C-alpha positions in Angstrom: 58.1 -17.3 44.5 55.6 -15.2 42.9 52.5 -17.5 43.8 53.6 -17.4 47.4 54.0 -14.1 48.1 50.7 -12.7 46.5 49.1 -15.6 49.3 50.7 -14.2 51.4 49.3 -10.7 50.4 45.7 -11.8 49.8 46.4 -13.9 53.5 47.5 -9.9 55.3 44.6 -8.3 53.1 41.9 -10.2 54.7 43.3 -10.1 58.1 43.1 -6.4 57.7 39.6 -6.8 56.5 38.4 -8.6 59.5 40.3 -6.2 61.8 38.7 -3.0 59.7 35.2 -4.2 60.2 36.1 -4.9 64.0 36.9 -1.7 65.1 34.6 -0.4 63.0 31.7 -2.3 64.4 33.1 -1.1 68.0 33.5 2.1 67.0 29.5 2.0 65.9 29.0 1.0 69.4 30.6 3.8 71.3 29.4 6.3 69.1 26.1 5.4 69.3 26.2 5.4 73.2 27.8 9.2 73.7 25.8 10.9 70.6 23.3 9.0 68.9 21.7 12.6 67.9 24.5 12.8 65.9 24.5 9.2 64.3 20.9 9.9 63.7 21.6 13.0 61.3 21.4 12.4 57.5 24.8 11.5 55.3 26.7 11.5 59.3 27.4 7.1 59.7 29.5 6.3 62.2 32.9 6.8 61.7 32.4 10.3 60.3 30.7 10.8 63.9 33.3 9.4 66.0 35.7 11.8 63.9 33.7 15.1 64.8 32.8 13.6 69.0 36.5 13.1 68.7 37.8 16.1 66.6 35.8 18.5 68.6 36.5 17.1 72.1 33.7 19.0 73.5 31.0 21.0 72.0 31.0 23.4 75.7 34.6 24.6 74.6 32.8 26.7 71.6 30.7 29.8 73.0 28.5 29.5 70.3 28.1 27.7 66.6 30.5 30.5 65.0 33.4 29.8 67.1 33.3 26.1 66.6 33.4 27.1 62.8 36.0 29.3 62.8 37.4 26.4 64.6 36.7 24.4 61.5 38.1 26.8 59.0 34.5 26.6 57.6 33.7 30.1 58.6 34.8 32.4 55.3 36.7 35.3 55.6 36.4 39.1 55.2 38.0 39.9 51.7 36.2 43.1 50.7 37.4 46.2 48.7 36.0 49.1 48.0 32.8 48.4 46.6 33.0 45.3 46.1 31.4 42.4 48.9 33.2 39.3 49.0 34.7 36.5 51.1 37.6 34.0 50.8 37.7 30.3 52.1 40.0 30.0 55.1 42.6 27.5 54.4 43.4 27.5 58.7 41.6 25.6 61.6 40.8 21.9 62.0 41.3 19.9 58.7 39.5 16.9 60.1 36.5 18.8 61.5 36.3 20.0 57.8 36.6 17.5 56.2 34.6 15.3 57.9 31.7 18.3 57.8 32.5 18.3 53.7 31.5 14.3 53.7 28.6 15.2 55.5 27.6 18.2 53.7 28.4 15.8 49.6 26.4 13.1 51.1 23.2 14.9 51.9 23.8 16.6 48.4 23.4 13.8 46.8 20.5 11.8 49.4 18.8 14.2 50.8 15.6 15.5 49.4 15.9 18.6 52.1 19.4 19.4 51.5 18.7 19.3 47.4 16.4 22.1 48.0 18.5 23.9 49.9 21.1 24.0 47.3 19.0 24.9 44.7 17.8 27.6 46.5 21.2 28.5 46.9 21.7 28.5 43.5 18.7 30.6 42.5 20.1 33.4 44.7 23.1 33.3 42.2 25.6 31.1 43.7 27.9 28.1 42.7 26.9 24.9 43.2 31.0 25.3 45.6 29.4 28.6 47.0 26.2 26.3 48.2 27.9 23.4 49.6 30.3 26.0 51.9 26.8 27.9 52.9 25.5 23.8 53.5 28.9 23.7 55.7 28.1 26.7 57.5 24.6 25.5 58.2 25.8 22.2 59.3 28.4 23.5 61.9 25.6 25.3 63.6 23.8 21.8 63.8 26.8 19.9 64.5 27.3 22.0 67.9 23.8 22.0 69.0 23.8 18.4 69.1 26.5 17.9 70.7 26.3 20.6 73.1 25.1 19.5 76.6 21.3 20.9 77.1 21.0 23.0 80.2 19.5 22.0 83.1 15.7 21.9 83.3 13.3 22.6 85.9 12.4 19.4 86.8 16.6 18.1 87.0 17.2 21.1 89.4 14.2 20.2 91.7 14.8 16.4 91.8 18.7 17.8 92.7 17.4 19.7 95.7 15.4 16.7 96.7 17.8 14.7 97.1 20.3 17.0 98.7 17.4 17.7 102.0 16.8 14.2 101.5 20.8 13.3 102.0 21.2 15.7 104.9 18.1 14.7 107.3 19.5 11.1 106.8 21.6 10.2 110.7 24.4 9.2 108.5 25.0 12.5 106.6 24.7 14.0 110.1 26.9 12.3 111.7 30.0 12.8 109.0 29.0 16.8 109.3 29.6 16.6 112.7 33.1 14.8 112.5 34.4 16.9 109.5 33.2 20.0 111.6 34.9 18.1 114.3 38.1 17.4 112.8 38.0 20.8 111.4 37.7 22.8 114.4 40.6 20.9 115.9 41.4 19.4 119.7 39.4 20.7 122.4 41.0 22.6 125.5 40.7 19.8 127.9 41.9 17.6 125.3 45.3 19.8 125.1 45.4 20.1 129.2 45.3 16.2 129.0 47.6 16.1 126.2 50.0 18.4 127.8 50.2 16.7 131.3 51.3 13.0 130.0 53.7 14.9 128.3 54.7 16.5 131.5 54.6 12.8 132.9 
């Protein structure tokens, strides 16, 4: 009996492992198409990038990186008293975004040389390791907001859009559809009304 249960559990574990690998591969393909610039960031794997894209749900919802940091509970809350200038942690916000950015910060602090220099510089300013990680998370929130925020339209794209609109307006089909739309908006003519009334009387 115990041997059979153990075999069933092992088979179930293999099935789940295969399903996890298949889903991970599918998520990797999708998030690489949606946000390749985020996947290319050091310390941000496909699953972390997918979590950020899904939880943020459009960086254009936040007018600034500070609002994204506040929504994620990363921005520190001022807690000064008298001559003491200090801040405290924000325990609110979206903890899923917070956790994803924390994973990015810890991974970069362990593997990325530029991030290690940043941590060392913060420590020379008198901050602890935890404080340096919090500063790094705030920096990453700004970086993520810029990466996910849609770029403003360039002058070239605006010119191309204007030319496309001019080309469409010059085509016969576009003029015909515009005339029909205008005729429908004006309604039937006076002669048509009279003919309809005569037919009704007959």
